[in-house]
C-alpha positions as CSV (number, residue, x, y, z in Angstrom):
1,X,-0.1,0.0,0.0
2,X,1.2,3.3,-1.2
3,X,2.3,5.7,2.2
4,X,0.1,8.5,3.1
5,X,1.0,11.7,1.9
6,X,0.7,15.0,3.8
7,X,2.1,18.5,3.4
8,X,3.0,20.7,6.3
9,X,3.7,24.4,5.8
10,X,5.5,26.8,8.3
11,X,4.9,30.1,8.6
12,X,8.3,32.1,8.0
13,X,8.0,35.1,10.3
14,X,11.1,36.7,12.6
15,X,10.4,33.8,15.2
16,X,12.3,31.9,17.7
17,X,14.2,29.3,15.5
18,X,13.2,26.4,17.7
19,X,9.6,27.0,17.6
20,X,9.6,26.0,14.0
21,X,13.1,23.2,13.7
22,X,11.9,21.2,17.1
23,X,8.8,20.1,15.7
24,X,9.8,20.2,11.9
25,X,12.5,17.7,13.1
26,X,10.2,15.7,15.4
27,X,8.3,15.1,11.6
28,X,11.5,14.7,10.2
29,X,12.5,11.5,12.2
30,X,9.0,9.6,11.1
31,X,9.1,10.4,7.6
32,X,8.9,7.2,5.2
33,X,12.2,8.1,3.2
34,X,14.2,8.7,6.3
35,X,12.8,5.5,7.9
36,X,13.5,4.2,4.8
37,X,17.0,5.2,4.7
38,X,18.0,4.4,8.2
39,X,16.2,1.1,8.5
40,X,14.3,-0.6,5.9
41,X,11.7,0.2,3.5
42,X,9.6,-3.1,4.9
43,X,10.5,-1.2,8.2
44,X,8.7,2.3,7.1
45,X,5.9,0.4,5.5
46,X,5.3,-1.7,9.0
47,X,5.0,1.7,10.7
48,X,2.6,3.1,8.1
49,X,5.3,6.2,8.0
50,X,3.8,9.1,6.4
51,X,5.5,10.8,3.2
52,X,6.3,14.8,4.3
53,X,6.2,17.5,2.2
54,X,7.5,20.6,4.1
55,X,6.5,24.1,2.6
56,X,8.6,27.2,4.4
57,X,6.2,29.9,3.7
58,X,7.5,33.8,3.5
59,X,6.0,36.8,2.5
60,X,7.8,37.0,-0.2
61,X,11.1,34.7,-1.6
62,X,13.2,36.5,0.6
63,X,15.3,35.1,3.5
64,X,13.1,35.4,6.5
65,X,15.7,36.3,9.7
66,X,15.1,34.4,13.0
67,X,16.7,34.3,16.1
68,X,20.2,33.8,16.5
69,X,20.9,35.7,12.8
70,X,19.6,32.4,11.2
71,X,18.4,33.2,7.7
72,X,15.7,30.9,6.6
73,X,14.8,30.6,2.8
74,X,11.3,30.5,1.9
75,X,10.4,27.4,-0.6
76,X,7.0,29.5,-1.5
77,X,5.3,32.5,-0.8
78,X,1.9,33.5,1.1
79,X,0.7,34.1,-2.4
80,X,2.0,30.8,-4.4
81,X,1.9,28.4,-1.4
82,X,0.2,25.0,-2.4
83,X,-2.7,23.2,-0.7
84,X,-1.6,22.4,3.0
85,X,-3.0,19.5,5.2
86,X,-1.4,21.2,8.1
87,X,0.4,24.6,9.1
88,X,2.6,25.3,12.0
89,X,3.1,28.8,13.2
90,X,6.4,29.8,15.6
91,X,6.4,32.2,17.9
92,X,7.9,36.0,16.9
93,X,8.8,38.8,19.5
94,X,6.3,41.6,20.5
95,X,6.7,43.9,17.9
96,X,5.6,41.3,15.3
97,X,3.0,39.9,17.1
98,X,1.2,42.9,18.5
99,X,1.1,44.2,14.7
100,X,0.9,41.1,12.4
101,X,0.3,42.3,8.5
102,X,-3.0,42.1,7.0
103,X,-1.3,40.0,4.3
104,X,-0.6,37.3,7.0
105,X,-3.7,37.6,9.1
106,X,-5.7,37.0,5.5
107,X,-3.5,33.9,4.9
108,X,-4.5,32.2,8.2
109,X,-7.7,32.8,7.9
110,X,-8.0,31.7,4.5
111,X,-5.7,28.3,5.1
112,X,-7.7,27.6,8.1
113,X,-10.8,26.7,6.1
114,X,-8.6,23.6,4.2
115,X,-6.2,22.5,6.8
116,X,-7.2,19.6,8.9
117,X,-5.3,21.4,11.8
118,X,-2.9,24.5,12.9
119,X,0.1,24.2,15.5
120,X,1.5,27.2,17.0
121,X,4.0,27.2,19.7
122,X,5.1,29.8,22.2
123,X,4.1,33.6,21.1
124,X,2.7,32.3,17.6
125,X,-0.2,31.5,19.7
126,X,-0.9,35.3,19.8
127,X,-0.2,35.7,15.9
128,X,-2.9,33.2,15.3
129,X,-5.2,34.5,18.0
130,X,-4.7,38.0,16.3
131,X,-6.7,37.0,13.2
132,X,-10.2,36.3,15.5
133,X,-9.9,32.3,14.8
134,X,-9.3,31.4,18.4
135,X,-11.6,33.7,19.7
136,X,-14.3,32.0,22.4
137,X,-11.5,29.1,22.3
138,X,-9.3,27.6,25.2
139,X,-5.7,28.0,24.1
140,X,-2.4,29.0,25.3
141,X,1.0,30.6,24.3
142,X,4.2,31.4,26.4
143,X,2.7,31.5,29.7
144,X,4.4,34.5,30.8
145,X,3.3,36.6,27.7
146,X,-0.6,35.6,28.5
147,X,-1.5,38.9,31.0
148,X,1.5,41.7,29.3
149,X,0.5,40.6,25.7
150,X,-2.0,38.0,25.0
151,X,-5.1,39.6,26.5
152,X,-4.0,42.6,24.8
153,X,-3.9,41.0,21.4
154,X,-6.8,38.9,21.6
155,X,-9.2,39.6,24.7
156,X,-12.1,37.2,23.9
157,X,-9.7,34.2,23.9
158,X,-9.8,31.9,26.7
159,X,-6.0,31.9,27.6
160,X,-4.8,29.0,29.5
161,X,-1.7,29.4,31.4
162,X,-1.6,26.0,33.3
163,X,-1.2,23.3,30.6
164,X,1.4,22.6,28.7
165,X,-0.2,22.4,25.6
166,X,-3.7,23.0,24.3
167,X,-6.3,21.1,22.2
168,X,-9.4,23.0,20.8
169,X,-11.9,23.3,18.3
170,X,-12.3,19.9,17.9
171,X,-8.8,19.0,17.4
172,X,-8.3,22.3,14.9
173,X,-5.8,24.2,16.6
174,X,-2.9,22.9,19.0
175,X,-1.4,25.3,20.6
176,X,1.7,25.4,23.0
177,X,3.4,27.1,25.7
178,X,7.2,27.8,25.3
179,X,9.6,26.3,22.5
180,X,10.4,23.0,24.1
181,X,6.2,22.5,24.7
182,X,5.9,22.6,20.8
183,X,8.0,19.7,20.2
184,X,6.3,18.2,23.3
185,X,3.2,18.9,21.5
186,X,4.2,17.7,18.0
187,X,5.1,13.9,20.1
188,X,1.3,13.9,21.2
189,X,0.1,14.6,17.3
190,X,2.2,12.0,16.2
191,X,1.5,9.3,19.0
192,X,-2.5,9.9,18.2
193,X,-2.1,10.2,14.3
194,X,0.5,7.6,13.8
195,X,1.0,5.5,16.7
196,X,3.6,5.0,19.8
197,X,5.9,3.0,17.8
198,X,6.4,5.6,14.8
199,X,6.7,8.3,17.9
200,X,9.7,5.9,19.4
201,X,11.6,6.6,16.2
202,X,11.4,10.0,16.6
203,X,12.3,9.9,20.0
204,X,15.1,7.6,19.6
205,X,16.5,10.0,17.0
206,X,16.7,13.0,19.3
207,X,17.6,11.2,22.2
208,X,14.6,13.2,23.8
209,X,11.9,12.4,26.1
210,X,8.8,14.8,25.8
211,X,6.2,15.8,28.4
212,X,2.6,15.5,28.6
213,X,0.0,18.3,28.6
214,X,0.6,18.5,32.7
215,X,4.4,18.9,32.0
216,X,5.5,15.1,33.1
217,X,7.8,12.8,31.1
218,X,6.2,10.7,28.7
219,X,7.0,7.0,27.5
220,X,9.9,7.1,25.1
221,X,12.6,5.2,23.3
222,X,16.2,6.4,24.2
223,X,19.2,6.0,21.6
224,X,19.7,2.7,23.1
225,X,16.8,1.6,21.6
226,X,15.4,1.0,25.5
227,X,11.8,2.0,26.1
228,X,12.0,4.4,28.9
229,X,8.9,4.2,31.1
230,X,7.4,7.0,33.4
């Protein structure tokens, strides 16, 4: 049976680099091609690994500068971006999320109609909330940003400052607190969407033990291929 194909877009704004790269690498490690390379095609098929296409979406094709002066080259623009299954939005500084360009807001509103889910990490939650899409929903962002910024950007949002991440809108919106919480949230999505065995492949490759919605360690597999129970 042919592997499931999914298309994931990352919105390129002047964000915290790990907000994007962390969840992306968690996903890269469950990709059909990567598992075929490191293990075998049979293993990739056995695990029902997906074929993932990543799109890095900029306002133009000019590189976007993220933290640490990391320049990221877009693969497409908000005007020309192909159809997406999922969209991820990382967190920028207040000067951006308090003044999100209208063209970016329009892009998020329009793509919300086609994607299965939108993921946000850190103040990416404020970026998405600025569109009005999260009004009356329980969501989160970097917890220290909720009072000074989140409630100003989107006063109708039900901001949660307790949970590591929040799933709302019947699974449409996944919002995480700080950068590493975004990786942990993605681990939970991988577990639900593709199963524990594929999540083990990702945690093994990254030597990473994700945390659950309350910030407690989750069962994982380490680099020695040992299951680490909680």
